[in-house]
Biopython code that builds the backbone (N, CA, C, O; Angstrom):
import numpy as np
from Bio.PDB.StructureBuilder import StructureBuilder

atoms = [
    (1, "MET", "N", (89.818, 71.989, 103.742)),
    (1, "MET", "CA", (90.736, 72.119, 102.597)),
    (1, "MET", "C", (90.039, 72.297, 101.322)),
    (1, "MET", "O", (90.491, 73.061, 100.468)),
    (2, "GLN", "N", (88.890, 71.587, 101.140)),
    (2, "GLN", "CA", (88.098, 71.753, 99.847)),
    (2, "GLN", "C", (87.545, 73.192, 99.727)),
    (2, "GLN", "O", (87.498, 73.757, 98.634)),
    (3, "ILE", "N", (87.129, 73.770, 100.869)),
    (3, "ILE", "CA", (86.545, 75.109, 100.806)),
    (3, "ILE", "C", (87.638, 76.053, 100.506)),
    (3, "ILE", "O", (87.382, 77.024, 99.795)),
    (4, "ALA", "N", (88.848, 75.873, 100.975)),
    (4, "ALA", "CA", (89.961, 76.813, 100.679)),
    (4, "ALA", "C", (90.289, 76.759, 99.213)),
    (4, "ALA", "O", (90.548, 77.799, 98.608)),
    (5, "VAL", "N", (90.289, 75.580, 98.614)),
    (5, "VAL", "CA", (90.559, 75.424, 97.188)),
    (5, "VAL", "C", (89.523, 76.113, 96.372)),
    (5, "VAL", "O", (89.850, 76.807, 95.409)),
    (6, "LEU", "N", (88.248, 75.938, 96.737)),
    (6, "LEU", "CA", (87.155, 76.549, 96.034)),
    (6, "LEU", "C", (87.243, 78.106, 96.184)),
    (6, "LEU", "O", (87.066, 78.809, 95.189)),
    (7, "LEU", "N", (87.504, 78.641, 97.363)),
    (7, "LEU", "CA", (87.624, 80.071, 97.557)),
    (7, "LEU", "C", (88.803, 80.679, 96.856)),
    (7, "LEU", "O", (88.705, 81.810, 96.382)),
    (8, "ALA", "N", (89.931, 79.976, 96.766)),
    (8, "ALA", "CA", (91.062, 80.484, 96.113)),
    (8, "ALA", "C", (90.832, 80.579, 94.575)),
    (8, "ALA", "O", (91.244, 81.531, 93.913)),
    (9, "GLY", "N", (90.164, 79.553, 94.068)),
    (9, "GLY", "CA", (89.895, 79.629, 92.599)),
    (9, "GLY", "C", (88.842, 80.645, 92.268)),
    (9, "GLY", "O", (88.960, 81.288, 91.225)),
    (10, "GLY", "N", (87.820, 80.843, 93.071)),
    (10, "GLY", "CA", (86.825, 81.867, 92.905)),
    (10, "GLY", "C", (87.389, 83.243, 93.047)),
    (10, "GLY", "O", (87.069, 84.130, 92.255)),
    (11, "LEU", "N", (88.214, 83.444, 94.026)),
    (11, "LEU", "CA", (88.838, 84.750, 94.265)),
    (11, "LEU", "C", (89.809, 85.115, 93.170)),
    (11, "LEU", "O", (89.855, 86.265, 92.733)),
    (12, "GLY", "N", (90.566, 84.173, 92.734)),
    (12, "GLY", "CA", (91.546, 84.427, 91.587)),
    (12, "GLY", "C", (90.766, 84.726, 90.283)),
    (12, "GLY", "O", (91.193, 85.589, 89.516)),
    (13, "SER", "N", (89.675, 84.061, 90.020)),
    (13, "SER", "CA", (88.847, 84.340, 88.839)),
    (13, "SER", "C", (88.223, 85.738, 88.916)),
    (13, "SER", "O", (88.195, 86.477, 87.932)),
    (14, "LEU", "N", (87.734, 86.074, 90.089)),
    (14, "LEU", "CA", (87.105, 87.327, 90.279)),
    (14, "LEU", "C", (88.057, 88.537, 90.089)),
    (14, "LEU", "O", (87.741, 89.544, 89.454)),
    (15, "LEU", "N", (89.244, 88.344, 90.695)),
    (15, "LEU", "CA", (90.318, 89.412, 90.527)),
    (15, "LEU", "C", (90.722, 89.492, 89.083)),
    (15, "LEU", "O", (91.012, 90.597, 88.623)),
    (16, "PHE", "N", (90.768, 88.426, 88.332)),
    (16, "PHE", "CA", (91.182, 88.523, 86.926)),
    (16, "PHE", "C", (90.194, 89.229, 86.131)),
    (16, "PHE", "O", (90.552, 90.045, 85.282)),
    (17, "VAL", "N", (88.878, 88.945, 86.371)),
    (17, "VAL", "CA", (87.806, 89.620, 85.622)),
    (17, "VAL", "C", (87.910, 91.099, 85.834)),
    (17, "VAL", "O", (87.760, 91.825, 84.851)),
    (18, "PHE", "N", (88.143, 91.609, 86.969)),
    (18, "PHE", "CA", (88.228, 92.996, 87.250)),
    (18, "PHE", "C", (89.656, 93.563, 87.118)),
    (18, "PHE", "O", (89.890, 94.687, 87.562)),
    (19, "SER", "N", (90.608, 92.839, 86.532)),
    (19, "SER", "CA", (91.913, 93.347, 86.381)),
    (19, "SER", "C", (92.070, 94.414, 85.278)),
    (19, "SER", "O", (93.100, 95.087, 85.230)),
    (20, "GLY", "N", (91.140, 94.571, 84.454)),
    (20, "GLY", "CA", (91.201, 95.555, 83.398)),
    (20, "GLY", "C", (91.472, 95.022, 82.063)),
    (20, "GLY", "O", (91.503, 95.802, 81.111)),
    (21, "PHE", "N", (91.682, 93.698, 81.890)),
    (21, "PHE", "CA", (91.983, 93.117, 80.608)),
    (21, "PHE", "C", (90.687, 92.805, 79.892)),
    (21, "PHE", "O", (90.584, 93.080, 78.696)),
    (22, "MET", "N", (89.717, 92.257, 80.545)),
    (22, "MET", "CA", (88.519, 91.903, 79.805)),
    (22, "MET", "C", (87.501, 93.123, 79.821)),
    (22, "MET", "O", (86.818, 93.382, 78.831)),
    (23, "ILE", "N", (87.440, 93.795, 80.898)),
    (23, "ILE", "CA", (86.612, 95.051, 81.037)),
    (23, "ILE", "C", (87.466, 96.157, 81.615)),
    (23, "ILE", "O", (87.934, 96.069, 82.750)),
    (24, "ASP", "N", (87.668, 97.207, 80.820)),
    (24, "ASP", "CA", (88.554, 98.237, 81.320)),
    (24, "ASP", "C", (87.888, 99.054, 82.485)),
    (24, "ASP", "O", (86.665, 99.100, 82.610)),
    (25, "GLY", "N", (88.707, 99.658, 83.280)),
    (25, "GLY", "CA", (88.194, 100.361, 84.502)),
    (25, "GLY", "C", (87.273, 101.520, 84.172)),
    (25, "GLY", "O", (86.434, 101.873, 85.001)),
    (26, "ASN", "N", (87.389, 102.119, 83.021)),
    (26, "ASN", "CA", (86.580, 103.240, 82.736)),
    (26, "ASN", "C", (85.185, 102.954, 82.330)),
    (26, "ASN", "O", (84.324, 103.831, 82.393)),
    (27, "THR", "N", (84.924, 101.697, 81.896)),
    (27, "THR", "CA", (83.599, 101.249, 81.475)),
    (27, "THR", "C", (82.843, 100.480, 82.605)),
    (27, "THR", "O", (81.651, 100.204, 82.471)),
    (28, "LEU", "N", (83.504, 100.160, 83.645)),
    (28, "LEU", "CA", (82.851, 99.483, 84.785)),
    (28, "LEU", "C", (81.900, 100.409, 85.451)),
    (28, "LEU", "O", (82.190, 101.601, 85.550)),
    (29, "SER", "N", (80.817, 99.952, 85.900)),
    (29, "SER", "CA", (79.879, 100.822, 86.725)),
    (29, "SER", "C", (80.560, 101.280, 88.029)),
    (29, "SER", "O", (81.477, 100.631, 88.534)),
    (30, "LYS", "N", (80.107, 102.354, 88.526)),
    (30, "LYS", "CA", (80.674, 102.912, 89.792)),
    (30, "LYS", "C", (80.672, 101.916, 90.908)),
    (30, "LYS", "O", (81.608, 101.864, 91.706)),
    (31, "GLY", "N", (79.593, 101.097, 90.977)),
    (31, "GLY", "CA", (79.520, 100.187, 92.057)),
    (31, "GLY", "C", (80.583, 99.029, 92.032)),
    (31, "GLY", "O", (80.843, 98.396, 93.055)),
    (32, "TRP", "N", (81.156, 98.790, 90.890)),
    (32, "TRP", "CA", (82.123, 97.734, 90.713)),
    (32, "TRP", "C", (83.568, 98.247, 90.597)),
    (32, "TRP", "O", (84.478, 97.418, 90.586)),
    (33, "GLN", "N", (83.829, 99.519, 90.512)),
    (33, "GLN", "CA", (85.172, 100.080, 90.319)),
    (33, "GLN", "C", (86.098, 99.791, 91.462)),
    (33, "GLN", "O", (87.310, 99.730, 91.257)),
    (34, "TRP", "N", (85.577, 99.605, 92.682)),
    (34, "TRP", "CA", (86.369, 99.317, 93.791)),
    (34, "TRP", "C", (87.087, 98.001, 93.610)),
    (34, "TRP", "O", (88.205, 97.847, 94.102)),
    (35, "MET", "N", (86.471, 97.018, 92.903)),
    (35, "MET", "CA", (87.062, 95.792, 92.679)),
    (35, "MET", "C", (88.321, 95.961, 91.640)),
    (35, "MET", "O", (89.352, 95.296, 91.730)),
    (36, "TYR", "N", (88.090, 96.888, 90.709)),
    (36, "TYR", "CA", (89.142, 97.200, 89.764)),
    (36, "TYR", "C", (90.284, 97.698, 90.509)),
    (36, "TYR", "O", (91.386, 97.221, 90.239)),
    (37, "TRP", "N", (90.180, 98.598, 91.418)),
    (37, "TRP", "CA", (91.270, 99.286, 92.146)),
    (37, "TRP", "C", (91.976, 98.387, 93.151)),
    (37, "TRP", "O", (93.161, 98.591, 93.418)),
    (38, "ILE", "N", (91.282, 97.386, 93.725)),
    (38, "ILE", "CA", (92.003, 96.528, 94.729)),
    (38, "ILE", "C", (92.578, 95.263, 94.132)),
    (38, "ILE", "O", (93.232, 94.480, 94.822)),
    (39, "SER", "N", (92.336, 95.065, 92.856)),
    (39, "SER", "CA", (92.857, 93.901, 92.208)),
    (39, "SER", "C", (94.364, 94.025, 91.954)),
    (39, "SER", "O", (94.739, 94.886, 91.158)),
    (40, "PRO", "N", (95.251, 93.243, 92.560)),
    (40, "PRO", "CA", (96.688, 93.232, 92.249)),
    (40, "PRO", "C", (96.948, 92.956, 90.786)),
    (40, "PRO", "O", (97.884, 93.485, 90.186)),
    (41, "MET", "N", (96.105, 92.121, 90.232)),
    (41, "MET", "CA", (96.358, 91.798, 88.796)),
    (41, "MET", "C", (96.200, 92.966, 87.907)),
    (41, "MET", "O", (96.789, 92.975, 86.826)),
    (42, "HIS", "N", (95.448, 93.959, 88.275)),
    (42, "HIS", "CA", (95.317, 95.148, 87.507)),
    (42, "HIS", "C", (96.628, 95.881, 87.395)),
    (42, "HIS", "O", (97.002, 96.313, 86.305)),
    (43, "TYR", "N", (97.357, 96.037, 88.532)),
    (43, "TYR", "CA", (98.625, 96.678, 88.591)),
    (43, "TYR", "C", (99.690, 95.957, 87.849)),
    (43, "TYR", "O", (100.485, 96.562, 87.129)),
    (44, "MET", "N", (99.716, 94.555, 88.031)),
    (44, "MET", "CA", (100.662, 93.744, 87.336)),
    (44, "MET", "C", (100.472, 93.802, 85.793)),
    (44, "MET", "O", (101.444, 93.855, 85.039)),
    (45, "LEU", "N", (99.220, 93.789, 85.361)),
    (45, "LEU", "CA", (98.899, 93.808, 83.995)),
    (45, "LEU", "C", (99.301, 95.152, 83.313)),
    (45, "LEU", "O", (99.893, 95.192, 82.235)),
    (46, "GLU", "N", (98.921, 96.274, 84.047)),
    (46, "GLU", "CA", (99.322, 97.625, 83.570)),
    (46, "GLU", "C", (100.832, 97.741, 83.409)),
    (46, "GLU", "O", (101.300, 98.230, 82.381)),
    (47, "ILE", "N", (101.618, 97.295, 84.414)),
    (47, "ILE", "CA", (103.069, 97.398, 84.329)),
    (47, "ILE", "C", (103.608, 96.580, 83.095)),
    (47, "ILE", "O", (104.450, 97.041, 82.325)),
    (48, "MET", "N", (103.090, 95.413, 82.979)),
    (48, "MET", "CA", (103.660, 94.526, 81.838)),
    (48, "MET", "C", (103.258, 95.102, 80.491)),
    (48, "MET", "O", (104.108, 95.187, 79.605)),
    (49, "ILE", "N", (102.037, 95.494, 80.293)),
    (49, "ILE", "CA", (101.626, 95.899, 78.944)),
    (49, "ILE", "C", (102.244, 97.261, 78.645)),
    (49, "ILE", "O", (102.753, 97.493, 77.548)),
    (50, "MET", "N", (102.195, 98.155, 79.621)),
    (50, "MET", "CA", (102.726, 99.542, 79.301)),
    (50, "MET", "C", (104.240, 99.538, 79.146)),
    (50, "MET", "O", (104.770, 100.327, 78.363)),
    (51, "ALA", "N", (104.966, 98.663, 79.879)),
    (51, "ALA", "CA", (106.499, 98.602, 79.665)),
    (51, "ALA", "C", (106.755, 97.970, 78.389)),
    (51, "ALA", "O", (107.750, 98.298, 77.741)),
    (52, "GLN", "N", (105.917, 97.060, 77.955)),
    (52, "GLN", "CA", (106.263, 96.417, 76.675)),
    (52, "GLN", "C", (105.974, 97.286, 75.452)),
    (52, "GLN", "O", (106.684, 97.168, 74.454)),
    (53, "PHE", "N", (104.942, 98.168, 75.491)),
    (53, "PHE", "CA", (104.521, 98.893, 74.368)),
    (53, "PHE", "C", (104.734, 100.369, 74.470)),
    (53, "PHE", "O", (104.227, 101.121, 73.637)),
    (54, "ASP", "N", (105.452, 100.806, 75.444)),
    (54, "ASP", "CA", (105.616, 102.288, 75.693)),
    (54, "ASP", "C", (106.479, 102.936, 74.525)),
    (54, "ASP", "O", (106.126, 104.017, 74.053)),
    (55, "SER", "N", (107.526, 102.326, 74.093)),
    (55, "SER", "CA", (108.403, 102.936, 73.132)),
    (55, "SER", "C", (108.140, 102.339, 71.728)),
    (55, "SER", "O", (108.944, 102.558, 70.821)),
    (56, "GLN", "N", (107.078, 101.622, 71.538)),
    (56, "GLN", "CA", (106.821, 101.071, 70.221)),
    (56, "GLN", "C", (106.049, 102.022, 69.338)),
    (56, "GLN", "O", (104.854, 102.240, 69.534)),
    (57, "THR", "N", (106.738, 102.586, 68.369)),
    (57, "THR", "CA", (106.212, 103.620, 67.490)),
    (57, "THR", "C", (105.878, 103.093, 66.072)),
    (57, "THR", "O", (105.433, 103.839, 65.200)),
    (58, "LYS", "N", (106.106, 101.814, 65.889)),
    (58, "LYS", "CA", (105.844, 101.215, 64.576)),
    (58, "LYS", "C", (104.325, 101.320, 64.315)),
    (58, "LYS", "O", (103.519, 101.367, 65.244)),
    (59, "PHE", "N", (103.984, 101.355, 63.080)),
    (59, "PHE", "CA", (102.540, 101.503, 62.731)),
    (59, "PHE", "C", (101.943, 100.124, 62.487)),
    (59, "PHE", "O", (102.588, 99.240, 61.925)),
    (60, "VAL", "N", (100.734, 99.964, 62.909)),
    (60, "VAL", "CA", (99.894, 98.834, 62.672)),
    (60, "VAL", "C", (98.615, 99.262, 62.106)),
    (60, "VAL", "O", (98.303, 100.447, 62.222)),
    (61, "VAL", "N", (97.797, 98.400, 61.475)),
    (61, "VAL", "CA", (96.519, 98.826, 60.961)),
    (61, "VAL", "C", (95.469, 98.469, 61.989)),
    (61, "VAL", "O", (95.351, 97.320, 62.415)),
    (62, "ASP", "N", (94.687, 99.509, 62.389)),
    (62, "ASP", "CA", (93.546, 99.351, 63.235)),
    (62, "ASP", "C", (92.474, 98.587, 62.443)),
    (62, "ASP", "O", (92.099, 99.006, 61.348)),
    (63, "THR", "N", (91.988, 97.480, 62.990)),
    (63, "THR", "CA", (91.047, 96.646, 62.318)),
    (63, "THR", "C", (89.652, 97.296, 62.147)),
    (63, "THR", "O", (88.909, 97.022, 61.205)),
    (64, "LEU", "N", (89.348, 98.188, 63.141)),
    (64, "LEU", "CA", (88.020, 98.793, 63.074)),
    (64, "LEU", "C", (87.986, 99.931, 62.072)),
    (64, "LEU", "O", (87.049, 100.025, 61.279)),
    (65, "THR", "N", (88.980, 100.789, 62.091)),
    (65, "THR", "CA", (88.980, 102.025, 61.240)),
    (65, "THR", "C", (89.774, 101.783, 59.895)),
    (65, "THR", "O", (89.663, 102.567, 58.953)),
    (66, "LYS", "N", (90.576, 100.669, 59.846)),
    (66, "LYS", "CA", (91.387, 100.414, 58.593)),
    (66, "LYS", "C", (92.402, 101.526, 58.409)),
    (66, "LYS", "O", (92.826, 101.762, 57.278)),
    (67, "SER", "N", (92.800, 102.197, 59.421)),
    (67, "SER", "CA", (93.857, 103.296, 59.309)),
    (67, "SER", "C", (95.078, 102.908, 60.132)),
    (67, "SER", "O", (94.976, 102.223, 61.149)),
    (68, "PRO", "N", (96.284, 103.383, 59.643)),
    (68, "PRO", "CA", (97.484, 103.052, 60.386)),
    (68, "PRO", "C", (97.551, 103.868, 61.712)),
    (68, "PRO", "O", (97.224, 105.054, 61.767)),
    (69, "VAL", "N", (97.975, 103.185, 62.718)),
    (69, "VAL", "CA", (98.138, 103.898, 64.051)),
    (69, "VAL", "C", (99.409, 103.302, 64.717)),
    (69, "VAL", "O", (99.754, 102.137, 64.514)),
    (70, "ALA", "N", (100.078, 104.147, 65.511)),
    (70, "ALA", "CA", (101.273, 103.734, 66.246)),
    (70, "ALA", "C", (100.863, 102.706, 67.258)),
    (70, "ALA", "O", (99.732, 102.753, 67.742)),
    (71, "ILE", "N", (101.732, 101.772, 67.607)),
    (71, "ILE", "CA", (101.397, 100.654, 68.520)),
    (71, "ILE", "C", (101.066, 101.219, 69.894)),
    (71, "ILE", "O", (100.082, 100.826, 70.519)),
    (72, "ASN", "N", (101.919, 102.167, 70.365)),
    (72, "ASN", "CA", (101.658, 102.682, 71.770)),
    (72, "ASN", "C", (100.334, 103.465, 71.800)),
    (72, "ASN", "O", (99.675, 103.487, 72.839)),
    (73, "GLN", "N", (99.942, 104.080, 70.740)),
    (73, "GLN", "CA", (98.608, 104.718, 70.822)),
    (73, "GLN", "C", (97.512, 103.772, 70.707)),
    (73, "GLN", "O", (96.452, 103.977, 71.298)),
    (74, "PHE", "N", (97.713, 102.694, 69.942)),
    (74, "PHE", "CA", (96.657, 101.655, 69.843)),
    (74, "PHE", "C", (96.466, 101.022, 71.079)),
    (74, "PHE", "O", (95.324, 100.705, 71.414)),
    (75, "VAL", "N", (97.514, 100.775, 71.866)),
    (75, "VAL", "CA", (97.328, 100.129, 73.205)),
    (75, "VAL", "C", (96.564, 101.005, 74.130)),
    (75, "VAL", "O", (95.650, 100.529, 74.804)),
    (76, "VAL", "N", (96.896, 102.285, 74.199)),
    (76, "VAL", "CA", (96.159, 103.199, 75.069)),
    (76, "VAL", "C", (94.694, 103.250, 74.637)),
    (76, "VAL", "O", (93.810, 103.207, 75.492)),
    (77, "LYS", "N", (94.411, 103.343, 73.324)),
    (77, "LYS", "CA", (93.055, 103.373, 72.867)),
    (77, "LYS", "C", (92.319, 102.028, 73.137)),
    (77, "LYS", "O", (91.127, 102.042, 73.442)),
    (78, "PHE", "N", (93.003, 100.896, 73.029)),
    (78, "PHE", "CA", (92.396, 99.561, 73.238)),
    (78, "PHE", "C", (91.875, 99.479, 74.661)),
    (78, "PHE", "O", (90.769, 98.988, 74.887)),
    (79, "PHE", "N", (92.680, 99.968, 75.654)),
    (79, "PHE", "CA", (92.222, 99.945, 77.084)),
    (79, "PHE", "C", (91.484, 101.173, 77.511)),
    (79, "PHE", "O", (91.324, 101.433, 78.703)),
    (80, "ASN", "N", (91.013, 101.962, 76.508)),
    (80, "ASN", "CA", (90.073, 103.089, 76.754)),
    (80, "ASN", "C", (90.724, 104.100, 77.704)),
    (80, "ASN", "O", (90.013, 104.759, 78.463)),
    (81, "GLY", "N", (92.030, 104.237, 77.683)),
    (81, "GLY", "CA", (92.658, 105.233, 78.557)),
    (81, "GLY", "C", (92.782, 104.801, 80.001)),
    (81, "GLY", "O", (93.295, 105.564, 80.819)),
    (82, "ALA", "N", (92.336, 103.617, 80.344)),
    (82, "ALA", "CA", (92.482, 103.218, 81.768)),
    (82, "ALA", "C", (93.890, 102.856, 82.136)),
    (82, "ALA", "O", (94.243, 103.038, 83.301)),
    (83, "PHE", "N", (94.745, 102.353, 81.242)),
    (83, "PHE", "CA", (96.142, 102.138, 81.457)),
    (83, "PHE", "C", (96.881, 103.276, 81.032)),
    (83, "PHE", "O", (96.534, 103.926, 80.046)),
    (84, "SER", "N", (97.970, 103.581, 81.780)),
    (84, "SER", "CA", (98.840, 104.781, 81.383)),
    (84, "SER", "C", (100.302, 104.366, 81.437)),
    (84, "SER", "O", (100.686, 103.471, 82.191)),
    (85, "PHE", "N", (101.083, 105.015, 80.647)),
    (85, "PHE", "CA", (102.522, 104.722, 80.657)),
    (85, "PHE", "C", (103.200, 105.370, 81.928)),
    (85, "PHE", "O", (104.285, 104.961, 82.339)),
    (86, "SER", "N", (102.557, 106.328, 82.487)),
    (86, "SER", "CA", (103.260, 107.045, 83.652)),
    (86, "SER", "C", (102.859, 106.444, 85.008)),
    (86, "SER", "O", (103.232, 106.994, 86.044)),
    (87, "ASN", "N", (102.109, 105.331, 85.031)),
    (87, "ASN", "CA", (101.806, 104.811, 86.334)),
    (87, "ASN", "C", (102.686, 103.555, 86.747)),
    (87, "ASN", "O", (102.308, 102.774, 87.620)),
    (88, "ALA", "N", (103.789, 103.422, 86.115)),
    (88, "ALA", "CA", (104.647, 102.225, 86.351)),
    (88, "ALA", "C", (105.187, 102.340, 87.788)),
    (88, "ALA", "O", (105.123, 101.344, 88.508)),
    (89, "GLY", "N", (105.673, 103.396, 88.219)),
    (89, "GLY", "CA", (106.205, 103.552, 89.526)),
    (89, "GLY", "C", (105.202, 103.276, 90.615)),
    (89, "GLY", "O", (105.477, 102.587, 91.598)),
    (90, "ARG", "N", (104.009, 103.847, 90.404)),
    (90, "ARG", "CA", (102.915, 103.670, 91.427)),
    (90, "ARG", "C", (102.536, 102.205, 91.471)),
    (90, "ARG", "O", (102.355, 101.633, 92.546)),
    (91, "ASP", "N", (102.415, 101.598, 90.295)),
    (91, "ASP", "CA", (101.937, 100.237, 90.194)),
    (91, "ASP", "C", (103.016, 99.266, 90.901)),
    (91, "ASP", "O", (102.643, 98.361, 91.647)),
    (92, "LEU", "N", (104.260, 99.489, 90.646)),
    (92, "LEU", "CA", (105.362, 98.657, 91.224)),
    (92, "LEU", "C", (105.296, 98.879, 92.771)),
    (92, "LEU", "O", (105.411, 97.918, 93.532)),
    (93, "GLY", "N", (105.130, 100.016, 93.180)),
    (93, "GLY", "CA", (105.101, 100.304, 94.656)),
    (93, "GLY", "C", (103.921, 99.560, 95.269)),
    (93, "GLY", "O", (104.071, 98.943, 96.324)),
    (94, "LEU", "N", (102.783, 99.601, 94.651)),
    (94, "LEU", "CA", (101.640, 98.921, 95.172)),
    (94, "LEU", "C", (101.720, 97.422, 95.214)),
    (94, "LEU", "O", (101.192, 96.773, 96.116)),
    (95, "LEU", "N", (102.430, 96.851, 94.163)),
    (95, "LEU", "CA", (102.596, 95.455, 94.167)),
    (95, "LEU", "C", (103.575, 95.016, 95.245)),
    (95, "LEU", "O", (103.440, 93.933, 95.815)),
    (96, "TRP", "N", (104.561, 95.863, 95.520)),
    (96, "TRP", "CA", (105.519, 95.545, 96.662)),
    (96, "TRP", "C", (104.740, 95.560, 97.975)),
    (96, "TRP", "O", (104.964, 94.692, 98.819)),
    (97, "VAL", "N", (103.857, 96.491, 98.170)),
    (97, "VAL", "CA", (102.997, 96.569, 99.387)),
    (97, "VAL", "C", (102.206, 95.330, 99.526)),
    (97, "VAL", "O", (102.140, 94.735, 100.602)),
    (98, "VAL", "N", (101.565, 94.905, 98.382)),
    (98, "VAL", "CA", (100.721, 93.662, 98.418)),
    (98, "VAL", "C", (101.581, 92.465, 98.832)),
    (98, "VAL", "O", (101.181, 91.667, 99.680)),
    (99, "VAL", "N", (102.701, 92.356, 98.256)),
    (99, "VAL", "CA", (103.627, 91.192, 98.615)),
    (99, "VAL", "C", (104.023, 91.236, 100.043)),
    (99, "VAL", "O", (104.026, 90.200, 100.709)),
    (100, "LEU", "N", (104.374, 92.434, 100.572)),
    (100, "LEU", "CA", (104.716, 92.587, 101.929)),
    (100, "LEU", "C", (103.574, 92.224, 102.896)),
    (100, "LEU", "O", (103.765, 91.504, 103.876)),
    (101, "VAL", "N", (102.405, 92.741, 102.587)),
    (101, "VAL", "CA", (101.232, 92.343, 103.482)),
    (101, "VAL", "C", (100.970, 90.921, 103.440)),
    (101, "VAL", "O", (100.738, 90.337, 104.499)),
    (102, "VAL", "N", (100.979, 90.273, 102.303)),
    (102, "VAL", "CA", (100.765, 88.802, 102.228)),
    (102, "VAL", "C", (101.826, 88.066, 102.996)),
    (102, "VAL", "O", (101.515, 87.108, 103.703)),
    (103, "GLN", "N", (103.074, 88.482, 102.883)),
    (103, "GLN", "CA", (104.117, 87.790, 103.712)),
    (103, "GLN", "C", (103.963, 88.007, 105.132)),
    (103, "GLN", "O", (104.221, 87.075, 105.892)),
    (104, "LEU", "N", (103.554, 89.176, 105.608)),
    (104, "LEU", "CA", (103.311, 89.401, 106.992)),
    (104, "LEU", "C", (102.157, 88.578, 107.501)),
    (104, "LEU", "O", (102.221, 88.083, 108.626)),
    (105, "LEU", "N", (101.105, 88.408, 106.728)),
    (105, "LEU", "CA", (99.982, 87.617, 107.104)),
    (105, "LEU", "C", (100.406, 86.083, 107.264)),
    (105, "LEU", "O", (99.960, 85.387, 108.176)),
    (106, "VAL", "N", (101.264, 85.634, 106.343)),
    (106, "VAL", "CA", (101.726, 84.319, 106.394)),
    (106, "VAL", "C", (102.603, 84.083, 107.596)),
    (106, "VAL", "O", (102.481, 83.053, 108.260)),
    (107, "LEU", "N", (103.476, 85.007, 107.885)),
    (107, "LEU", "CA", (104.278, 84.945, 109.049)),
    (107, "LEU", "C", (103.476, 84.947, 110.352)),
    (107, "LEU", "O", (103.814, 84.217, 111.284)),
    (108, "ARG", "N", (102.448, 85.738, 110.423)),
    (108, "ARG", "CA", (101.550, 85.785, 111.590)),
    (108, "ARG", "C", (100.830, 84.480, 111.780)),
    (108, "ARG", "O", (100.681, 83.986, 112.898)),
    (109, "CYS", "N", (100.389, 83.934, 110.685)),
    (109, "CYS", "CA", (99.617, 82.604, 110.782)),
    (109, "CYS", "C", (100.575, 81.560, 111.149)),
    (109, "CYS", "O", (100.198, 80.703, 111.949)),
    (110, "MET", "N", (101.798, 81.512, 110.661)),
    (110, "MET", "CA", (102.743, 80.471, 111.108)),
    (110, "MET", "C", (103.197, 80.664, 112.544)),
    (110, "MET", "O", (103.563, 79.692, 113.205)),
    (111, "ALA", "N", (103.184, 81.861, 113.033)),
    (111, "ALA", "CA", (103.559, 82.059, 114.401)),
    (111, "ALA", "C", (102.434, 81.809, 115.434)),
    (111, "ALA", "O", (102.711, 81.403, 116.563)),
    (112, "LYS", "N", (101.233, 82.041, 115.062)),
    (112, "LYS", "CA", (100.141, 82.041, 116.032)),
    (112, "LYS", "C", (99.099, 80.927, 115.809)),
    (112, "LYS", "O", (98.351, 80.606, 116.733)),
    (113, "VAL", "N", (99.038, 80.375, 114.697)),
    (113, "VAL", "CA", (98.087, 79.351, 114.436)),
    (113, "VAL", "C", (98.738, 77.983, 114.588)),
    (113, "VAL", "O", (99.771, 77.747, 113.962)),
    (114, "ASN", "N", (98.198, 77.081, 115.375)),
    (114, "ASN", "CA", (98.691, 75.696, 115.573)),
    (114, "ASN", "C", (98.137, 74.843, 114.476)),
    (114, "ASN", "O", (96.934, 74.589, 114.412)),
    (115, "HIS", "N", (99.054, 74.381, 113.574)),
    (115, "HIS", "CA", (98.606, 73.580, 112.431)),
    (115, "HIS", "C", (98.793, 72.024, 112.773)),
    (115, "HIS", "O", (98.568, 71.168, 111.917)),
    (116, "MET", "N", (99.179, 71.732, 113.956)),
    (116, "MET", "CA", (99.367, 70.345, 114.327)),
    (116, "MET", "C", (98.143, 69.581, 114.682)),
    (116, "MET", "O", (98.046, 68.369, 114.494)),
    (117, "THR", "N", (97.181, 70.346, 115.217)),
    (117, "THR", "CA", (95.897, 69.714, 115.661)),
    (117, "THR", "C", (94.775, 70.263, 114.815)),
    (117, "THR", "O", (94.839, 71.364, 114.267)),
    (118, "ARG", "N", (93.692, 69.405, 114.732)),
    (118, "ARG", "CA", (92.558, 69.822, 113.963)),
    (118, "ARG", "C", (91.548, 70.510, 114.798)),
    (118, "ARG", "O", (90.510, 70.933, 114.288)),
]
sb = StructureBuilder()
sb.init_structure("model")
sb.init_model(0)
sb.init_chain("A")
sb.init_seg("    ")
for serial, (resi, resn, name, xyz) in enumerate(atoms, 1):
    if name == "N":
        sb.init_residue(resn, " ", resi, " ")
    sb.init_atom(name, np.array(xyz, "f"), 0.0, 1.0, " ", f" {name:<3s}", serial, name[0])
structure = sb.get_structure()
């Protein structure tokens, strides 16, 4: 049980690091980009952020250049083009696939693994 708790915490942290929020997918080295693409948090984060800021055309001041920029353009620039407004359908489909696979694995374990004995 303790090993499962440690592995779950470590896996969750690892998937969050490679979700694209802290390090965007375009700046990761080629050897680590596979973690970016298999992280379900990447797809969830992309859907939430892009759905929130897709139609936001109000202007904000970019702190680095001190120039006004539209919010939706600022978000695309902030994530270095790794997140896109047009990927919402793909991301949602992939998240449904992840949920389905996890549910099938849980069902398989409940049917085939005997949890009554140690």
